[in-house]
N, C-alpha and C positions, 0 to 999 in steps of 0.2 A: 504494500500500500504506500502510495506516495502522492504528493501534490505536483501537478503540472501547472505552472503559472507563476505569477499572475499573467493573464493574457494581455495582449496588446490593447484590445478594446473590450469594454464592458458590454455584456449582452443586453438585449432588450429586457430581460428579466433581472437585471442588475447583478449578474454573476460575473466574477472576474477570475475565478480559480477553478481548477478541475481536479477532483480527487480520483485517482486511478487505483483499482484493486484488481489483481490478476490471480486466478486460480491456477496454481502451478501444475496441477494434474491435467486439467482439461484445456488450459490456456484461455479459458473464457475471461473476458475483461469486462469489468463494471466501471463505467465512467460516469461521473456525476458532476454537473456544473454547480458550483457553490459560490456564495457571495464573499467568503473569506477563507483563510487557511488556519483556523483555530482548532484547538483540541476538541472543543464542543462539537464543531461541525464534523470533524473526522470521526469522532465516536458515534455521532448520530447516523452518519452515512454507513459506517461499518455495521452497526446493529440493524438499522431499518432496510438498507438496500443490499446487504450481503447476508447477514446471519438469518434474518427473518425470511428471506427468499430462498436461500440455498443451503442453510444449515450452518452449524458451528464448525469452523475449520480447526484442524489440529494446531496449526501454527499461523502466526501473523508476523510477516517480515516487514520491517519499516526501516527508514533511516533514523538518525538520532536527532531529528528536528524536535523543537520544543512542543510542536503540535502532536507528536507521537510519544514523547518521553515525558510523561506527566502522570499525576495521580489518577485522573479520570480514565485514561486508556488502561492504566495498570488495574484499576478496579473492574473495568469491563472485561478485560482478559481473565482476571481471576474469577469473576462471576460466571463466565461461560466456560472456564477451563481451557482457555487458549494459551499456548506457549508463545509468548511475545519475544521475538528475536529481533535485535537491532543490528543493522549492518555496521561494519567497521567504518569509522570516519574516513572520508576521502577515498572510499572504495565502493563505488556504486554497483560494481559487478555482483556484490552479494545479493542485491535486489534486482538482478539482471533482467528478468522477464518484464517487470514493470518498466524499467528504464528503457528496454528495447522498444516497447510499445510507445513510449513517449517520443523516442527518436523518430519513429515512423509517423506518429500522430501530428507532431508540431508542423511539418510542412503542409499537411492537409488543412490544419487550422489556419495557417498563414494564407493558403489559397482562398479560404472563405473570406478572410479580411480583405484580400485584394479585390474580391468581387463585391465588396461593401455589404456583406451579409452580416447584420448585427444580431440575428437570431441564431448564432452559431451553436448554442447549446441544444437546439432542436436536431442538429446533425450528429450529436455525440453517440446516440444509440445506434444509428445507422453505421457509423464507422466502427464501433465496438463489435458489432455482430458480423462484420465481413471477415472471412478467413484471412489470416496474416501469414 
């Protein structure tokens, strides 16, 4: 799980960040446009858009950003019995599948900006469901 952003342009729905969660087994990607990159937002998306829809994962791999390294995320992972693993600083390869998605995704998002599409978060689901 990682944040991609902040984006160049704010969407029509006032979102400026994108939270990306990848299932390492199936390679399925959950992308969610969010207004900020806070711990509260990350925890809410993780629970509502991942756990409630797909079930509880065994592990959650994140970077060491303050939005993932805090008491709220720690409490949620303890509550659901998820092993929270944080990647080594300055070594994004630990969270490689999510980072690889971001590398592929950013040019697509830039293309939407160049076409002056400010409802880019409507396109997130379409991009996430295409085989990569």
